C-alpha positions in Angstrom: -0.2 0.1 0.1 1.6 3.4 -1.3 0.8 6.2 1.3 1.3 9.6 0.4 1.0 12.7 2.9 0.8 16.0 2.4 1.7 19.1 5.1 4.0 21.2 6.5 7.8 20.4 7.8 9.8 22.6 9.5 11.0 24.6 9.6 8.7 27.2 10.6 8.9 25.0 14.0 5.7 24.9 15.4 3.4 22.1 16.7 1.7 21.1 13.4 5.2 21.0 11.4 6.9 19.2 14.7 3.7 16.8 14.5 3.9 15.8 10.6 7.4 15.5 11.1 7.1 12.8 13.7 4.4 10.5 11.8 6.7 10.7 9.5 10.1 10.0 10.6 7.6 7.0 12.6 6.6 5.6 9.1 10.0 5.5 7.4 11.3 3.5 10.9 8.6 1.2 10.0 9.5 0.7 6.3 6.6 2.4 5.1 8.2 4.9 3.0 5.7 7.4 2.1 5.4 9.8 -0.6 5.5 13.3 0.9 5.0 16.3 -0.3 6.2 19.3 1.8 4.0 22.7 1.7 6.7 24.6 3.3 8.1 24.6 -0.2 5.1 26.4 -1.4 4.6 29.4 0.7 4.0 32.0 -2.3 1.7 32.4 -5.3 4.7 31.8 -8.0 5.6 27.9 -7.0 2.1 27.3 -7.5 2.1 25.3 -10.8 4.5 23.2 -9.4 2.6 22.1 -6.6 -0.2 21.4 -9.0 1.8 19.0 -10.8 3.6 17.5 -8.0 0.3 16.9 -6.3 -1.2 15.4 -9.4 1.9 13.3 -10.0 2.0 12.1 -6.3 -1.7 11.3 -5.9 -1.9 8.9 -8.9 1.4 6.8 -7.4 -1.1 6.6 -4.1 -3.2 4.0 -2.9 -4.1 6.5 -0.1 -4.2 10.1 0.1 -3.2 12.0 3.2 -4.0 16.0 3.9 -1.9 16.6 7.8 -2.9 20.6 7.7 -3.9 23.7 9.4 -7.2 24.6 9.6 -6.8 27.6 7.9 -4.8 26.2 4.9 -7.3 23.6 4.7 -10.0 25.5 3.5 -8.4 26.6 0.8 -7.4 23.2 -0.6 -10.4 21.4 0.3 -12.6 21.3 -2.9 -9.4 21.4 -5.5 -8.1 18.0 -3.0 -11.6 16.4 -3.3 -12.0 17.1 -7.0 -8.7 15.8 -7.9 -9.0 12.3 -5.7 -12.0 11.9 -7.4 -11.0 12.3 -10.8 -8.1 10.2 -10.0 -9.9 7.6 -8.0 -7.9 7.8 -4.8 -9.4 7.8 -1.4 -8.5 10.7 1.1 -8.1 10.8 5.1 -8.1 14.5 6.4 -5.5 14.7 10.0 -7.0 17.5 12.2 -4.3 19.7 13.9 -5.1 22.7 16.5 -8.2 23.0 18.9 -10.6 24.4 16.4 -13.8 22.7 14.6 -15.1 23.9 11.5 -18.2 24.9 12.8 -16.0 27.8 14.3 -15.6 29.2 11.3 -18.0 31.5 9.0 -20.7 29.5 7.0 -19.0 29.4 3.8 -15.6 28.1 5.0 -17.5 25.6 7.4 -19.6 24.5 4.1 -16.6 24.1 1.9 -15.2 21.8 4.8 -18.2 19.9 5.3 -18.1 19.2 1.6 -14.5 17.7 2.3 -15.4 15.7 5.5 -18.0 14.1 3.4 -15.9 12.7 0.6 -12.9 11.5 3.3 -12.7 7.9 4.0 -11.6 8.9 7.2 -11.3 12.1 9.7 -8.5 11.8 12.8 -9.6 14.3 15.2 -6.6 15.9 17.4 -9.4 16.7 20.2 -12.7 15.0 21.3 -14.9 18.2 20.5 -13.3 17.6 16.7 -14.1 13.8 17.2 -18.0 14.4 18.0 -18.3 16.9 15.2 -16.7 14.8 12.2 -18.6 11.8 13.6 -21.9 13.9 12.5 -20.4 14.3 8.8 -18.2 12.0 7.7 -18.0 7.9 7.3 -15.3 7.1 9.5 -13.8 9.4 12.2 -11.1 8.8 15.1 -9.5 10.8 17.8 -5.8 10.9 16.7 -3.9 13.1 19.9 -0.3 14.7 19.5 2.2 12.0 19.8 5.7 11.9 20.5 7.8 9.2 20.7 8.7 7.3 24.0 11.3 7.3 26.1 13.2 4.4 27.3 13.8 3.8 31.0 13.2 7.6 32.0 13.0 8.2 36.0 11.2 10.6 37.8 13.2 13.0 39.4 12.9 13.8 43.4 15.2 16.7 43.8 13.7 20.6 44.9 11.8 22.5 41.8 14.2 24.8 41.1 14.1 25.2 37.2 11.0 26.2 35.4 11.0 26.3 31.4 8.5 27.5 28.8 8.9 25.8 25.3 7.1 27.2 22.3 6.3 29.7 19.7 6.8 33.3 21.9 3.4 34.7 21.7 2.0 37.6 23.9 -1.2 35.1 23.9 0.9 31.9 25.0 0.9 33.9 28.4 4.6 34.7 28.3 4.4 37.9 30.5 2.0 36.6 32.2 4.8 34.1 32.9 7.8 36.4 33.4 6.0 38.8 35.8 4.7 35.7 38.1 8.0 34.2 37.9 9.3 37.7 39.3 7.7 37.4 42.1 8.5 33.7 43.3 11.7 35.1 42.4 11.6 38.0 44.7 11.1 35.3 47.7 13.0 32.6 46.3 16.0 33.6 44.0 17.9 30.5 43.7 14.5 29.7 40.9 15.4 30.4 37.3 13.0 30.1 34.3 13.9 29.4 30.9 12.3 30.7 27.7 12.9 28.3 24.1 11.1 28.9 21.0 10.6 31.5 18.0 10.0 35.1 18.7 6.8 36.7 17.4 4.3 39.5 18.4 7.3 42.3 18.2 9.0 40.4 21.8 12.9 40.6 22.1 14.8 38.4 23.7 15.9 41.6 25.9 12.4 41.8 27.1 12.6 38.0 28.3 15.9 38.4 29.6 15.4 39.4 33.3 14.2 38.7 36.9 16.5 35.8 36.7 14.5 34.2 33.4 16.5 33.5 30.3 15.8 33.4 26.3 18.0 30.7 24.7 16.5 30.7 20.9 15.2 28.1 19.4 15.1 24.4 19.9 15.3 21.8 17.3 12.8 18.8 17.5 14.8 16.1 18.7 16.4 18.6 21.7 13.3 19.3 23.8 13.1 16.3 25.7 16.8 16.7 26.9 15.8 20.5 27.8 13.1 19.2 29.9 14.9 16.2 31.1 17.1 18.8 32.8 14.0 21.2 33.8 11.8 20.9 37.0 8.4 22.4 35.9 7.4 23.7 32.3 4.8 26.2 32.4 2.7 27.1 29.5 -0.2 29.3 30.8 -1.5 30.0 27.2 -4.8 31.6 25.9 -4.1 30.9 22.5 -7.4 30.9 20.1 -5.9 27.6 18.5 -4.4 25.7 20.4 -5.2 21.9 20.1 -2.8 19.3 22.0 0.4 21.0 23.0 3.2 18.9 21.9 5.1 20.3 24.4 2.8 19.0 27.0 3.0 15.4 25.9 6.6 15.4 25.5 7.1 16.8 29.2 4.4 13.5 30.3 7.1 11.8 28.5 10.1 13.6 30.8 8.2 13.2 33.9 8.3 16.7 34.1 5.3 18.2 35.7 2.8 20.9 34.1 1.3 23.7 35.0 -0.8 25.0 32.1 -4.3 26.5 31.8 -8.1 25.0 31.6 -8.4 26.2 28.1 -10.0 24.4 25.0 -8.8 20.9 24.7 -6.1 21.4 27.3 -7.6 19.6 30.0 -8.3 16.6 27.8 -4.5 15.4 28.4 -3.6 16.8 31.8 -5.2 16.3 35.0 -4.5 16.5 38.8 -2.7 13.5 38.6 0.0 15.3 36.2 -0.6 18.7 36.1 -1.6 22.3 38.0 -4.5 23.7 35.8 -4.8 27.2 36.4 -7.7 30.2 34.7 -6.3 31.7 31.4 -4.7 35.0 32.2 -4.6 35.0 35.9 -1.3 36.2 37.1 -2.1 35.5 40.7 -2.9 31.5 39.8 0.2 31.2 38.0 2.3 32.9 40.7 0.9 30.3 43.3 0.8 27.4 41.2 4.7 28.0 41.0 4.8 29.1 44.3 3.3 25.4 45.3 6.0 23.5 43.4 8.6 25.5 44.9 7.5 25.0 48.4 5.8 21.4 48.4 8.6 18.5 47.1 6.1 15.9 48.0 3.9 17.4 45.9 5.7 17.9 42.7 7.4 14.3 43.2 3.6 13.0 43.1 3.1 15.0 39.5 6.9 13.8 38.1 5.0 9.5 39.1 1.8 10.6 37.3 2.9 12.6 34.3 5.1 9.2 33.5 2.0 7.2 33.9 -0.5 9.5 31.8 2.6 9.7 28.6 1.9 6.0 27.9 -1.5 7.5 25.9 0.6 9.9 23.6 3.7 7.5 22.1 4.2 7.8 18.1 4.1 3.9 17.8 0.4 3.8 19.2 -0.5 6.8 16.6 1.5 5.5 13.5 -0.9 1.8 14.4 -4.1 3.5 14.0 -2.6 5.9 11.1 -2.0 2.9 9.1 -5.2 1.2 10.3 -7.1 3.9 8.7 -5.2 3.9 5.7 -5.9 0.2 5.4 -9.6 0.6 5.7 -9.8 3.3 3.0 -7.9 1.3 0.7 -9.9 -1.5 1.0 -13.3 0.5 1.0 -12.0 1.3 -2.6 -11.2 -1.6 -4.0 
């Protein structure tokens, strides 16, 4: 069975591009050798004729076509992709990223995506709300959470909490400044603590704005560097209220490294972490964020409980499980088309 995957690979580094890369790597390790069309190579209007030619060539060679594209771009490729797959007689699968449902969009975009869903052999949904929506529209839908490679022989740490880390896109609505201010308050009582920021800078934010109060900006991590940074940290903090948030990959990676998480009750995040592995706070609440950081700094027993809980929960999000579900969905799509 020949499977094609359309999506964007790093750079830039983000949740969508890294998740796409991880699935490709898992398939290649398995010997599947998929046909990959990297849409990061087509960021302007000029190469569109080349993209169309490559798309037709790849779809012709495929038994199953799969689209791994963020919802904003999915709208625009939906009708051309459905028409091409229909004309060439190939089943297709849609893989959803982020936390938005198609019904969150305007009626025109929702209508286009409903047509795309209806023609799909399957829709793989990152969140439970997306799954419920897809089940009402299409033939086959499955929960397909963010996944990362498991890390063998990870042991939860037992040292006091002193080192906090933020990993992700440096955006205002990811809560980076609420974190900086809360950390400054914590450091006034606990001068030994530190905060490390990693990720690409957005929204006009500069490194100088983050290099203060014992906090430091360290640039952008490659995907294979994230877990090493988390292993050295004591707590990962993601106080996000970003509108497109789905299942943040860095939370999955934190679980796999037995690193407790402080994050927000925002969109689908409570589907992947709970009180056994994380402290969940209200979005935009600087006071709640400060209290969560203070609690883990003061209460080692509680921090160790969250470390153990994080590692236990990580088993739900391994790339091997995701790869198997993906291949099963492709097999069903291929057989239904024969």
